[in-house]
mmCIF file of the N, C-alpha and C atoms, coordinates in Angstrom:
data_MODEL
# 
_entry.id   MODEL 
# 
loop_
_atom_site.group_PDB 
_atom_site.id 
_atom_site.type_symbol 
_atom_site.label_atom_id 
_atom_site.label_alt_id 
_atom_site.label_comp_id 
_atom_site.label_asym_id 
_atom_site.label_entity_id 
_atom_site.label_seq_id 
_atom_site.pdbx_PDB_ins_code 
_atom_site.Cartn_x 
_atom_site.Cartn_y 
_atom_site.Cartn_z 
_atom_site.occupancy 
_atom_site.B_iso_or_equiv 
_atom_site.pdbx_formal_charge 
_atom_site.auth_seq_id 
_atom_site.auth_comp_id 
_atom_site.auth_asym_id 
_atom_site.auth_atom_id 
_atom_site.pdbx_PDB_model_num 
ATOM 1   N N  . UNK A 1 1  ? 11.724 -18.190 -7.795  1.00 0.00 ? 1  UNK A N  1 
ATOM 2   C CA . UNK A 1 1  ? 11.292 -16.834 -7.501  1.00 0.00 ? 1  UNK A CA 1 
ATOM 3   C C  . UNK A 1 1  ? 12.064 -16.309 -6.295  1.00 0.00 ? 1  UNK A C  1 
ATOM 4   N N  . UNK A 1 2  ? 12.503 -15.092 -6.390  1.00 0.00 ? 2  UNK A N  1 
ATOM 5   C CA . UNK A 1 2  ? 13.202 -14.445 -5.272  1.00 0.00 ? 2  UNK A CA 1 
ATOM 6   C C  . UNK A 1 2  ? 12.222 -14.182 -4.134  1.00 0.00 ? 2  UNK A C  1 
ATOM 7   N N  . UNK A 1 3  ? 12.639 -14.437 -2.908  1.00 0.00 ? 3  UNK A N  1 
ATOM 8   C CA . UNK A 1 3  ? 11.808 -14.224 -1.711  1.00 0.00 ? 3  UNK A CA 1 
ATOM 9   C C  . UNK A 1 3  ? 10.393 -14.745 -1.943  1.00 0.00 ? 3  UNK A C  1 
ATOM 10  N N  . UNK A 1 4  ? 10.202 -16.057 -2.083  1.00 0.00 ? 4  UNK A N  1 
ATOM 11  C CA . UNK A 1 4  ? 8.888  -16.626 -2.378  1.00 0.00 ? 4  UNK A CA 1 
ATOM 12  C C  . UNK A 1 4  ? 7.832  -16.182 -1.371  1.00 0.00 ? 4  UNK A C  1 
ATOM 13  N N  . UNK A 1 5  ? 6.634  -16.008 -1.858  1.00 0.00 ? 5  UNK A N  1 
ATOM 14  C CA . UNK A 1 5  ? 5.496  -15.621 -1.037  1.00 0.00 ? 5  UNK A CA 1 
ATOM 15  C C  . UNK A 1 5  ? 4.227  -15.773 -1.851  1.00 0.00 ? 5  UNK A C  1 
ATOM 16  N N  . UNK A 1 6  ? 3.123  -15.391 -1.260  1.00 0.00 ? 6  UNK A N  1 
ATOM 17  C CA . UNK A 1 6  ? 1.837  -15.473 -1.948  1.00 0.00 ? 6  UNK A CA 1 
ATOM 18  C C  . UNK A 1 6  ? 1.874  -14.616 -3.213  1.00 0.00 ? 6  UNK A C  1 
ATOM 19  N N  . UNK A 1 7  ? 1.597  -15.231 -4.357  1.00 0.00 ? 7  UNK A N  1 
ATOM 20  C CA . UNK A 1 7  ? 1.567  -14.500 -5.619  1.00 0.00 ? 7  UNK A CA 1 
ATOM 21  C C  . UNK A 1 7  ? 0.311  -13.643 -5.652  1.00 0.00 ? 7  UNK A C  1 
ATOM 22  N N  . UNK A 1 8  ? 0.493  -12.364 -5.900  1.00 0.00 ? 8  UNK A N  1 
ATOM 23  C CA . UNK A 1 8  ? -0.641 -11.435 -5.921  1.00 0.00 ? 8  UNK A CA 1 
ATOM 24  C C  . UNK A 1 8  ? -0.986 -10.964 -7.323  1.00 0.00 ? 8  UNK A C  1 
ATOM 25  N N  . UNK A 1 9  ? -0.102 -11.190 -8.287  1.00 0.00 ? 9  UNK A N  1 
ATOM 26  C CA . UNK A 1 9  ? -0.399 -10.762 -9.649  1.00 0.00 ? 9  UNK A CA 1 
ATOM 27  C C  . UNK A 1 9  ? 0.470  -11.439 -10.680 1.00 0.00 ? 9  UNK A C  1 
ATOM 28  N N  . UNK A 1 10 ? -0.115 -11.656 -11.868 1.00 0.00 ? 10 UNK A N  1 
ATOM 29  C CA . UNK A 1 10 ? 0.586  -12.228 -13.015 1.00 0.00 ? 10 UNK A CA 1 
ATOM 30  C C  . UNK A 1 10 ? 0.194  -11.451 -14.259 1.00 0.00 ? 10 UNK A C  1 
ATOM 31  N N  . UNK A 1 11 ? 1.118  -11.319 -15.180 1.00 0.00 ? 11 UNK A N  1 
ATOM 32  C CA . UNK A 1 11 ? 0.812  -10.714 -16.478 1.00 0.00 ? 11 UNK A CA 1 
ATOM 33  C C  . UNK A 1 11 ? 1.635  -11.444 -17.520 1.00 0.00 ? 11 UNK A C  1 
ATOM 34  N N  . UNK A 1 12 ? 1.077  -11.597 -18.720 1.00 0.00 ? 12 UNK A N  1 
ATOM 35  C CA . UNK A 1 12 ? 1.773  -12.259 -19.822 1.00 0.00 ? 12 UNK A CA 1 
ATOM 36  C C  . UNK A 1 12 ? 1.736  -11.361 -21.042 1.00 0.00 ? 12 UNK A C  1 
ATOM 37  N N  . UNK A 1 13 ? 2.880  -11.198 -21.688 1.00 0.00 ? 13 UNK A N  1 
ATOM 38  C CA . UNK A 1 13 ? 2.978  -10.431 -22.925 1.00 0.00 ? 13 UNK A CA 1 
ATOM 39  C C  . UNK A 1 13 ? 3.233  -11.417 -24.054 1.00 0.00 ? 13 UNK A C  1 
ATOM 40  N N  . UNK A 1 14 ? 2.221  -11.694 -24.859 1.00 0.00 ? 14 UNK A N  1 
ATOM 41  C CA . UNK A 1 14 ? 2.325  -12.724 -25.896 1.00 0.00 ? 14 UNK A CA 1 
ATOM 42  C C  . UNK A 1 14 ? 3.284  -12.336 -27.027 1.00 0.00 ? 14 UNK A C  1 
ATOM 43  N N  . UNK A 1 15 ? 3.502  -11.053 -27.243 1.00 0.00 ? 15 UNK A N  1 
ATOM 44  C CA . UNK A 1 15 ? 4.412  -10.641 -28.310 1.00 0.00 ? 15 UNK A CA 1 
ATOM 45  C C  . UNK A 1 15 ? 5.877  -10.920 -27.977 1.00 0.00 ? 15 UNK A C  1 
ATOM 46  N N  . UNK A 1 16 ? 6.238  -10.826 -26.708 1.00 0.00 ? 16 UNK A N  1 
ATOM 47  C CA . UNK A 1 16 ? 7.633  -11.020 -26.309 1.00 0.00 ? 16 UNK A CA 1 
ATOM 48  C C  . UNK A 1 16 ? 7.854  -12.308 -25.525 1.00 0.00 ? 16 UNK A C  1 
ATOM 49  N N  . UNK A 1 17 ? 6.780  -12.990 -25.120 1.00 0.00 ? 17 UNK A N  1 
ATOM 50  C CA . UNK A 1 17 ? 6.908  -14.200 -24.327 1.00 0.00 ? 17 UNK A CA 1 
ATOM 51  C C  . UNK A 1 17 ? 7.339  -13.931 -22.900 1.00 0.00 ? 17 UNK A C  1 
ATOM 52  N N  . UNK A 1 18 ? 7.092  -12.710 -22.425 1.00 0.00 ? 18 UNK A N  1 
ATOM 53  C CA . UNK A 1 18 ? 7.485  -12.346 -21.060 1.00 0.00 ? 18 UNK A CA 1 
ATOM 54  C C  . UNK A 1 18 ? 6.333  -12.588 -20.081 1.00 0.00 ? 18 UNK A C  1 
ATOM 55  N N  . UNK A 1 19 ? 6.701  -12.978 -18.869 1.00 0.00 ? 19 UNK A N  1 
ATOM 56  C CA . UNK A 1 19 ? 5.754  -13.170 -17.772 1.00 0.00 ? 19 UNK A CA 1 
ATOM 57  C C  . UNK A 1 19 ? 6.220  -12.304 -16.609 1.00 0.00 ? 19 UNK A C  1 
ATOM 58  N N  . UNK A 1 20 ? 5.314  -11.520 -16.045 1.00 0.00 ? 20 UNK A N  1 
ATOM 59  C CA . UNK A 1 20 ? 5.617  -10.735 -14.843 1.00 0.00 ? 20 UNK A CA 1 
ATOM 60  C C  . UNK A 1 20 ? 4.873  -11.358 -13.674 1.00 0.00 ? 20 UNK A C  1 
ATOM 61  N N  . UNK A 1 21 ? 5.551  -11.445 -12.536 1.00 0.00 ? 21 UNK A N  1 
ATOM 62  C CA . UNK A 1 21 ? 4.984  -12.034 -11.326 1.00 0.00 ? 21 UNK A CA 1 
ATOM 63  C C  . UNK A 1 21 ? 5.278  -11.091 -10.168 1.00 0.00 ? 21 UNK A C  1 
ATOM 64  N N  . UNK A 1 22 ? 4.302  -10.880 -9.298  1.00 0.00 ? 22 UNK A N  1 
ATOM 65  C CA . UNK A 1 22 ? 4.555  -10.106 -8.078  1.00 0.00 ? 22 UNK A CA 1 
ATOM 66  C C  . UNK A 1 22 ? 4.027  -10.895 -6.889  1.00 0.00 ? 22 UNK A C  1 
ATOM 67  N N  . UNK A 1 23 ? 4.589  -10.614 -5.712  1.00 0.00 ? 23 UNK A N  1 
ATOM 68  C CA . UNK A 1 23 ? 4.136  -11.331 -4.518  1.00 0.00 ? 23 UNK A CA 1 
ATOM 69  C C  . UNK A 1 23 ? 4.099  -10.423 -3.294  1.00 0.00 ? 23 UNK A C  1 
ATOM 70  N N  . UNK A 1 24 ? 3.576  -10.968 -2.205  1.00 0.00 ? 24 UNK A N  1 
ATOM 71  C CA . UNK A 1 24 ? 3.392  -10.203 -0.966  1.00 0.00 ? 24 UNK A CA 1 
ATOM 72  C C  . UNK A 1 24 ? 4.695  -9.783  -0.304  1.00 0.00 ? 24 UNK A C  1 
ATOM 73  N N  . UNK A 1 25 ? 5.819  -10.346 -0.727  1.00 0.00 ? 25 UNK A N  1 
ATOM 74  C CA . UNK A 1 25 ? 7.111  -9.968  -0.161  1.00 0.00 ? 25 UNK A CA 1 
ATOM 75  C C  . UNK A 1 25 ? 7.750  -8.808  -0.912  1.00 0.00 ? 25 UNK A C  1 
ATOM 76  N N  . UNK A 1 26 ? 6.919  -8.029  -1.616  1.00 0.00 ? 26 UNK A N  1 
ATOM 77  C CA . UNK A 1 26 ? 7.346  -6.809  -2.317  1.00 0.00 ? 26 UNK A CA 1 
ATOM 78  C C  . UNK A 1 26 ? 8.249  -7.081  -3.511  1.00 0.00 ? 26 UNK A C  1 
ATOM 79  N N  . UNK A 1 27 ? 8.192  -8.298  -4.072  1.00 0.00 ? 27 UNK A N  1 
ATOM 80  C CA . UNK A 1 27 ? 9.036  -8.674  -5.203  1.00 0.00 ? 27 UNK A CA 1 
ATOM 81  C C  . UNK A 1 27 ? 8.245  -8.591  -6.504  1.00 0.00 ? 27 UNK A C  1 
ATOM 82  N N  . UNK A 1 28 ? 8.862  -8.006  -7.522  1.00 0.00 ? 28 UNK A N  1 
ATOM 83  C CA . UNK A 1 28 ? 8.343  -8.019  -8.887  1.00 0.00 ? 28 UNK A CA 1 
ATOM 84  C C  . UNK A 1 28 ? 9.432  -8.636  -9.748  1.00 0.00 ? 28 UNK A C  1 
ATOM 85  N N  . UNK A 1 29 ? 9.071  -9.700  -10.491 1.00 0.00 ? 29 UNK A N  1 
ATOM 86  C CA . UNK A 1 29 ? 10.032 -10.374 -11.350 1.00 0.00 ? 29 UNK A CA 1 
ATOM 87  C C  . UNK A 1 29 ? 9.462  -10.503 -12.750 1.00 0.00 ? 29 UNK A C  1 
ATOM 88  N N  . UNK A 1 30 ? 10.350 -10.457 -13.739 1.00 0.00 ? 30 UNK A N  1 
ATOM 89  C CA . UNK A 1 30 ? 9.962  -10.667 -15.133 1.00 0.00 ? 30 UNK A CA 1 
ATOM 90  C C  . UNK A 1 30 ? 10.822 -11.799 -15.679 1.00 0.00 ? 30 UNK A C  1 
ATOM 91  N N  . UNK A 1 31 ? 10.163 -12.733 -16.352 1.00 0.00 ? 31 UNK A N  1 
ATOM 92  C CA . UNK A 1 31 ? 10.811 -13.876 -16.977 1.00 0.00 ? 31 UNK A CA 1 
ATOM 93  C C  . UNK A 1 31 ? 10.470 -13.898 -18.459 1.00 0.00 ? 31 UNK A C  1 
ATOM 94  N N  . UNK A 1 32 ? 11.327 -14.556 -19.243 1.00 0.00 ? 32 UNK A N  1 
ATOM 95  C CA . UNK A 1 32 ? 11.033 -14.846 -20.650 1.00 0.00 ? 32 UNK A CA 1 
ATOM 96  C C  . UNK A 1 32 ? 10.845 -16.353 -20.749 1.00 0.00 ? 32 UNK A C  1 
ATOM 97  N N  . UNK A 1 33 ? 9.813  -16.765 -21.468 1.00 0.00 ? 33 UNK A N  1 
ATOM 98  C CA . UNK A 1 33 ? 9.575  -18.189 -21.710 1.00 0.00 ? 33 UNK A CA 1 
ATOM 99  C C  . UNK A 1 33 ? 10.185 -18.533 -23.063 1.00 0.00 ? 33 UNK A C  1 
ATOM 100 N N  . UNK A 1 34 ? 11.116 -19.497 -23.078 1.00 0.00 ? 34 UNK A N  1 
ATOM 101 C CA . UNK A 1 34 ? 11.746 -19.858 -24.344 1.00 0.00 ? 34 UNK A CA 1 
ATOM 102 C C  . UNK A 1 34 ? 10.954 -20.953 -25.062 1.00 0.00 ? 34 UNK A C  1 
ATOM 103 N N  . UNK A 1 35 ? 11.463 -21.415 -26.198 1.00 0.00 ? 35 UNK A N  1 
ATOM 104 C CA . UNK A 1 35 ? 10.766 -22.409 -27.019 1.00 0.00 ? 35 UNK A CA 1 
ATOM 105 C C  . UNK A 1 35 ? 10.583 -23.746 -26.317 1.00 0.00 ? 35 UNK A C  1 
ATOM 106 N N  . UNK A 1 36 ? 11.380 -24.012 -25.287 1.00 0.00 ? 36 UNK A N  1 
ATOM 107 C CA . UNK A 1 36 ? 11.279 -25.267 -24.533 1.00 0.00 ? 36 UNK A CA 1 
ATOM 108 C C  . UNK A 1 36 ? 10.471 -25.090 -23.247 1.00 0.00 ? 36 UNK A C  1 
ATOM 109 N N  . UNK A 1 37 ? 9.751  -23.979 -23.132 1.00 0.00 ? 37 UNK A N  1 
ATOM 110 C CA . UNK A 1 37 ? 8.923  -23.651 -21.965 1.00 0.00 ? 37 UNK A CA 1 
ATOM 111 C C  . UNK A 1 37 ? 9.754  -23.498 -20.691 1.00 0.00 ? 37 UNK A C  1 
ATOM 112 N N  . UNK A 1 38 ? 11.018 -23.127 -20.843 1.00 0.00 ? 38 UNK A N  1 
ATOM 113 C CA . UNK A 1 38 ? 11.872 -22.828 -19.691 1.00 0.00 ? 38 UNK A CA 1 
ATOM 114 C C  . UNK A 1 38 ? 11.811 -21.335 -19.406 1.00 0.00 ? 38 UNK A C  1 
ATOM 115 N N  . UNK A 1 39 ? 11.917 -20.977 -18.128 1.00 0.00 ? 39 UNK A N  1 
ATOM 116 C CA . UNK A 1 39 ? 11.896 -19.572 -17.729 1.00 0.00 ? 39 UNK A CA 1 
ATOM 117 C C  . UNK A 1 39 ? 13.317 -19.051 -17.576 1.00 0.00 ? 39 UNK A C  1 
ATOM 118 N N  . UNK A 1 40 ? 13.574 -17.858 -18.118 1.00 0.00 ? 40 UNK A N  1 
ATOM 119 C CA . UNK A 1 40 ? 14.853 -17.170 -17.943 1.00 0.00 ? 40 UNK A CA 1 
ATOM 120 C C  . UNK A 1 40 ? 14.555 -15.838 -17.271 1.00 0.00 ? 40 UNK A C  1 
ATOM 121 N N  . UNK A 1 41 ? 15.221 -15.570 -16.158 1.00 0.00 ? 41 UNK A N  1 
ATOM 122 C CA . UNK A 1 41 ? 14.981 -14.349 -15.407 1.00 0.00 ? 41 UNK A CA 1 
ATOM 123 C C  . UNK A 1 41 ? 15.490 -13.127 -16.185 1.00 0.00 ? 41 UNK A C  1 
ATOM 124 N N  . UNK A 1 42 ? 14.632 -12.119 -16.360 1.00 0.00 ? 42 UNK A N  1 
ATOM 125 C CA . UNK A 1 42 ? 15.018 -10.864 -17.002 1.00 0.00 ? 42 UNK A CA 1 
ATOM 126 C C  . UNK A 1 42 ? 15.440 -9.865  -15.931 1.00 0.00 ? 42 UNK A C  1 
ATOM 127 N N  . UNK A 1 43 ? 14.584 -9.694  -14.922 1.00 0.00 ? 43 UNK A N  1 
ATOM 128 C CA . UNK A 1 43 ? 14.962 -8.872  -13.779 1.00 0.00 ? 43 UNK A CA 1 
ATOM 129 C C  . UNK A 1 43 ? 14.105 -9.225  -12.577 1.00 0.00 ? 43 UNK A C  1 
ATOM 130 N N  . UNK A 1 44 ? 14.614 -8.871  -11.422 1.00 0.00 ? 44 UNK A N  1 
ATOM 131 C CA . UNK A 1 44 ? 13.930 -9.084  -10.160 1.00 0.00 ? 44 UNK A CA 1 
ATOM 132 C C  . UNK A 1 44 ? 14.210 -7.870  -9.295  1.00 0.00 ? 44 UNK A C  1 
ATOM 133 N N  . UNK A 1 45 ? 13.162 -7.311  -8.713  1.00 0.00 ? 45 UNK A N  1 
ATOM 134 C CA . UNK A 1 45 ? 13.334 -6.128  -7.884  1.00 0.00 ? 45 UNK A CA 1 
ATOM 135 C C  . UNK A 1 45 ? 12.429 -6.228  -6.662  1.00 0.00 ? 45 UNK A C  1 
ATOM 136 N N  . UNK A 1 46 ? 12.936 -5.754  -5.545  1.00 0.00 ? 46 UNK A N  1 
ATOM 137 C CA . UNK A 1 46 ? 12.138 -5.628  -4.328  1.00 0.00 ? 46 UNK A CA 1 
ATOM 138 C C  . UNK A 1 46 ? 11.885 -4.142  -4.119  1.00 0.00 ? 46 UNK A C  1 
ATOM 139 N N  . UNK A 1 47 ? 10.626 -3.784  -3.958  1.00 0.00 ? 47 UNK A N  1 
ATOM 140 C CA . UNK A 1 47 ? 10.251 -2.379  -3.818  1.00 0.00 ? 47 UNK A CA 1 
ATOM 141 C C  . UNK A 1 47 ? 9.866  -2.137  -2.359  1.00 0.00 ? 47 UNK A C  1 
ATOM 142 N N  . UNK A 1 48 ? 10.700 -1.400  -1.639  1.00 0.00 ? 48 UNK A N  1 
ATOM 143 C CA . UNK A 1 48 ? 10.431 -1.176  -0.217  1.00 0.00 ? 48 UNK A CA 1 
ATOM 144 C C  . UNK A 1 48 ? 9.155  -0.359  -0.020  1.00 0.00 ? 48 UNK A C  1 
ATOM 145 N N  . UNK A 1 49 ? 8.431  -0.691  1.027   1.00 0.00 ? 49 UNK A N  1 
ATOM 146 C CA . UNK A 1 49 ? 7.187  -0.015  1.405   1.00 0.00 ? 49 UNK A CA 1 
ATOM 147 C C  . UNK A 1 49 ? 6.124  -0.112  0.300   1.00 0.00 ? 49 UNK A C  1 
ATOM 148 N N  . UNK A 1 50 ? 6.119  -1.239  -0.425  1.00 0.00 ? 50 UNK A N  1 
ATOM 149 C CA . UNK A 1 50 ? 5.168  -1.421  -1.520  1.00 0.00 ? 50 UNK A CA 1 
ATOM 150 C C  . UNK A 1 50 ? 4.804  -2.903  -1.586  1.00 0.00 ? 50 UNK A C  1 
ATOM 151 N N  . UNK A 1 51 ? 3.523  -3.215  -1.425  1.00 0.00 ? 51 UNK A N  1 
ATOM 152 C CA . UNK A 1 51 ? 3.036  -4.581  -1.607  1.00 0.00 ? 51 UNK A CA 1 
ATOM 153 C C  . UNK A 1 51 ? 2.293  -4.602  -2.931  1.00 0.00 ? 51 UNK A C  1 
ATOM 154 N N  . UNK A 1 52 ? 2.888  -5.182  -3.985  1.00 0.00 ? 52 UNK A N  1 
ATOM 155 C CA . UNK A 1 52 ? 2.234  -5.172  -5.282  1.00 0.00 ? 52 UNK A CA 1 
ATOM 156 C C  . UNK A 1 52 ? 1.028  -6.099  -5.310  1.00 0.00 ? 52 UNK A C  1 
ATOM 157 N N  . UNK A 1 53 ? -0.080 -5.597  -5.851  1.00 0.00 ? 53 UNK A N  1 
ATOM 158 C CA . UNK A 1 53 ? -1.270 -6.448  -5.954  1.00 0.00 ? 53 UNK A CA 1 
ATOM 159 C C  . UNK A 1 53 ? -1.521 -6.894  -7.381  1.00 0.00 ? 53 UNK A C  1 
ATOM 160 N N  . UNK A 1 54 ? -0.962 -6.175  -8.347  1.00 0.00 ? 54 UNK A N  1 
ATOM 161 C CA . UNK A 1 54 ? -1.060 -6.604  -9.742  1.00 0.00 ? 54 UNK A CA 1 
ATOM 162 C C  . UNK A 1 54 ? 0.063  -5.964  -10.548 1.00 0.00 ? 54 UNK A C  1 
ATOM 163 N N  . UNK A 1 55 ? 0.335  -6.563  -11.706 1.00 0.00 ? 55 UNK A N  1 
ATOM 164 C CA . UNK A 1 55 ? 1.349  -6.064  -12.617 1.00 0.00 ? 55 UNK A CA 1 
ATOM 165 C C  . UNK A 1 55 ? 0.771  -6.042  -14.026 1.00 0.00 ? 55 UNK A C  1 
ATOM 166 N N  . UNK A 1 56 ? 1.349  -5.198  -14.866 1.00 0.00 ? 56 UNK A N  1 
ATOM 167 C CA . UNK A 1 56 ? 0.887  -5.095  -16.251 1.00 0.00 ? 56 UNK A CA 1 
ATOM 168 C C  . UNK A 1 56 ? 2.047  -4.663  -17.132 1.00 0.00 ? 56 UNK A C  1 
ATOM 169 N N  . UNK A 1 57 ? 2.009  -5.110  -18.392 1.00 0.00 ? 57 UNK A N  1 
ATOM 170 C CA . UNK A 1 57 ? 2.963  -4.663  -19.398 1.00 0.00 ? 57 UNK A CA 1 
ATOM 171 C C  . UNK A 1 57 ? 2.321  -3.522  -20.172 1.00 0.00 ? 57 UNK A C  1 
ATOM 172 N N  . UNK A 1 58 ? 3.109  -2.493  -20.463 1.00 0.00 ? 58 UNK A N  1 
ATOM 173 C CA . UNK A 1 58 ? 2.625  -1.341  -21.225 1.00 0.00 ? 58 UNK A CA 1 
ATOM 174 C C  . UNK A 1 58 ? 3.631  -1.056  -22.327 1.00 0.00 ? 58 UNK A C  1 
ATOM 175 N N  . UNK A 1 59 ? 3.135  -0.836  -23.538 1.00 0.00 ? 59 UNK A N  1 
ATOM 176 C CA . UNK A 1 59 ? 4.005  -0.471  -24.658 1.00 0.00 ? 59 UNK A CA 1 
ATOM 177 C C  . UNK A 1 59 ? 3.786  0.986   -25.010 1.00 0.00 ? 59 UNK A C  1 
ATOM 178 N N  . UNK A 1 60 ? 4.871  1.684   -25.204 1.00 0.00 ? 60 UNK A N  1 
ATOM 179 C CA . UNK A 1 60 ? 4.812  3.072   -25.632 1.00 0.00 ? 60 UNK A CA 1 
ATOM 180 C C  . UNK A 1 60 ? 5.906  3.263   -26.680 1.00 0.00 ? 60 UNK A C  1 
ATOM 181 N N  . UNK A 1 61 ? 5.515  3.224   -27.956 1.00 0.00 ? 61 UNK A N  1 
ATOM 182 C CA . UNK A 1 61 ? 6.513  3.291   -29.016 1.00 0.00 ? 61 UNK A CA 1 
ATOM 183 C C  . UNK A 1 61 ? 7.367  2.042   -28.985 1.00 0.00 ? 61 UNK A C  1 
ATOM 184 N N  . UNK A 1 62 ? 8.687  2.215   -28.880 1.00 0.00 ? 62 UNK A N  1 
ATOM 185 C CA . UNK A 1 62 ? 9.601  1.074   -28.822 1.00 0.00 ? 62 UNK A CA 1 
ATOM 186 C C  . UNK A 1 62 ? 9.902  0.665   -27.384 1.00 0.00 ? 62 UNK A C  1 
ATOM 187 N N  . UNK A 1 63 ? 9.404  1.418   -26.431 1.00 0.00 ? 63 UNK A N  1 
ATOM 188 C CA . UNK A 1 63 ? 9.668  1.158   -25.022 1.00 0.00 ? 63 UNK A CA 1 
ATOM 189 C C  . UNK A 1 63 ? 8.642  0.183   -24.459 1.00 0.00 ? 63 UNK A C  1 
ATOM 190 N N  . UNK A 1 64 ? 9.098  -0.729  -23.596 1.00 0.00 ? 64 UNK A N  1 
ATOM 191 C CA . UNK A 1 64 ? 8.205  -1.637  -22.901 1.00 0.00 ? 64 UNK A CA 1 
ATOM 192 C C  . UNK A 1 64 ? 8.420  -1.459  -21.406 1.00 0.00 ? 64 UNK A C  1 
ATOM 193 N N  . UNK A 1 65 ? 7.338  -1.253  -20.697 1.00 0.00 ? 65 UNK A N  1 
ATOM 194 C CA . UNK A 1 65 ? 7.387  -0.940  -19.276 1.00 0.00 ? 65 UNK A CA 1 
ATOM 195 C C  . UNK A 1 65 ? 6.571  -1.954  -18.501 1.00 0.00 ? 65 UNK A C  1 
ATOM 196 N N  . UNK A 1 66 ? 6.990  -2.227  -17.277 1.00 0.00 ? 66 UNK A N  1 
ATOM 197 C CA . UNK A 1 66 ? 6.216  -3.063  -16.363 1.00 0.00 ? 66 UNK A CA 1 
ATOM 198 C C  . UNK A 1 66 ? 5.701  -2.158  -15.254 1.00 0.00 ? 66 UNK A C  1 
ATOM 199 N N  . UNK A 1 67 ? 4.389  -2.158  -15.054 1.00 0.00 ? 67 UNK A N  1 
ATOM 200 C CA . UNK A 1 67 ? 3.784  -1.371  -13.977 1.00 0.00 ? 67 UNK A CA 1 
ATOM 201 C C  . UNK A 1 67 ? 3.407  -2.291  -12.829 1.00 0.00 ? 67 UNK A C  1 
ATOM 202 N N  . UNK A 1 68 ? 3.600  -1.828  -11.615 1.00 0.00 ? 68 UNK A N  1 
ATOM 203 C CA . UNK A 1 68 ? 3.193  -2.545  -10.411 1.00 0.00 ? 68 UNK A CA 1 
ATOM 204 C C  . UNK A 1 68 ? 2.222  -1.654  -9.645  1.00 0.00 ? 68 UNK A C  1 
ATOM 205 N N  . UNK A 1 69 ? 1.077  -2.205  -9.287  1.00 0.00 ? 69 UNK A N  1 
ATOM 206 C CA . UNK A 1 69 ? 0.051  -1.457  -8.575  1.00 0.00 ? 69 UNK A CA 1 
ATOM 207 C C  . UNK A 1 69 ? 0.033  -1.891  -7.115  1.00 0.00 ? 69 UNK A C  1 
ATOM 208 N N  . UNK A 1 70 ? 0.104  -0.920  -6.184  1.00 0.00 ? 70 UNK A N  1 
ATOM 209 C CA . UNK A 1 70 ? 0.184  -1.207  -4.764  1.00 0.00 ? 70 UNK A CA 1 
ATOM 210 C C  . UNK A 1 70 ? -1.116 -1.663  -4.146  1.00 0.00 ? 70 UNK A C  1 
ATOM 211 N N  . UNK A 1 71 ? -1.017 -2.588  -3.190  1.00 0.00 ? 71 UNK A N  1 
ATOM 212 C CA . UNK A 1 71 ? -2.189 -3.160  -2.542  1.00 0.00 ? 71 UNK A CA 1 
ATOM 213 C C  . UNK A 1 71 ? -2.878 -2.173  -1.592  1.00 0.00 ? 71 UNK A C  1 
ATOM 214 N N  . UNK A 1 72 ? -2.114 -1.491  -0.763  1.00 0.00 ? 72 UNK A N  1 
ATOM 215 C CA . UNK A 1 72 ? -2.719 -0.649  0.267   1.00 0.00 ? 72 UNK A CA 1 
ATOM 216 C C  . UNK A 1 72 ? -2.618 0.849   -0.045  1.00 0.00 ? 72 UNK A C  1 
ATOM 217 N N  . UNK A 1 73 ? -1.616 1.213   -0.845  1.00 0.00 ? 73 UNK A N  1 
ATOM 218 C CA . UNK A 1 73 ? -1.388 2.633   -1.070  1.00 0.00 ? 73 UNK A CA 1 
ATOM 219 C C  . UNK A 1 73 ? -1.902 3.113   -2.424  1.00 0.00 ? 73 UNK A C  1 
ATOM 220 N N  . UNK A 1 74 ? -2.262 2.205   -3.334  1.00 0.00 ? 74 UNK A N  1 
ATOM 221 C CA . UNK A 1 74 ? -2.756 2.578   -4.637  1.00 0.00 ? 74 UNK A CA 1 
ATOM 222 C C  . UNK A 1 74 ? -1.707 3.179   -5.548  1.00 0.00 ? 74 UNK A C  1 
ATOM 223 N N  . UNK A 1 75 ? -0.430 3.102   -5.154  1.00 0.00 ? 75 UNK A N  1 
ATOM 224 C CA . UNK A 1 75 ? 0.637  3.711   -5.957  1.00 0.00 ? 75 UNK A CA 1 
ATOM 225 C C  . UNK A 1 75 ? 1.081  2.751   -7.057  1.00 0.00 ? 75 UNK A C  1 
ATOM 226 N N  . UNK A 1 76 ? 1.637  3.354   -8.137  1.00 0.00 ? 76 UNK A N  1 
ATOM 227 C CA . UNK A 1 76 ? 2.214  2.577   -9.232  1.00 0.00 ? 76 UNK A CA 1 
ATOM 228 C C  . UNK A 1 76 ? 3.712  2.702   -9.179  1.00 0.00 ? 76 UNK A C  1 
# 
């Protein structure tokens, strides 16, 4: 995990095998779990001035989005 810290949120999308993780160091990462239970990084982002407290996957048509909810500011 990039910039390891206290994990504040996890989400799993069973249709795609993706896992989203966020932590107190403002990092949100998405991984894919393959058939051998290995993790492959899809993306990693640090969001300045945002401490994510939870993450969620959202589907809208063919689009898949990852939402991050802020701990102190309530922003997405």
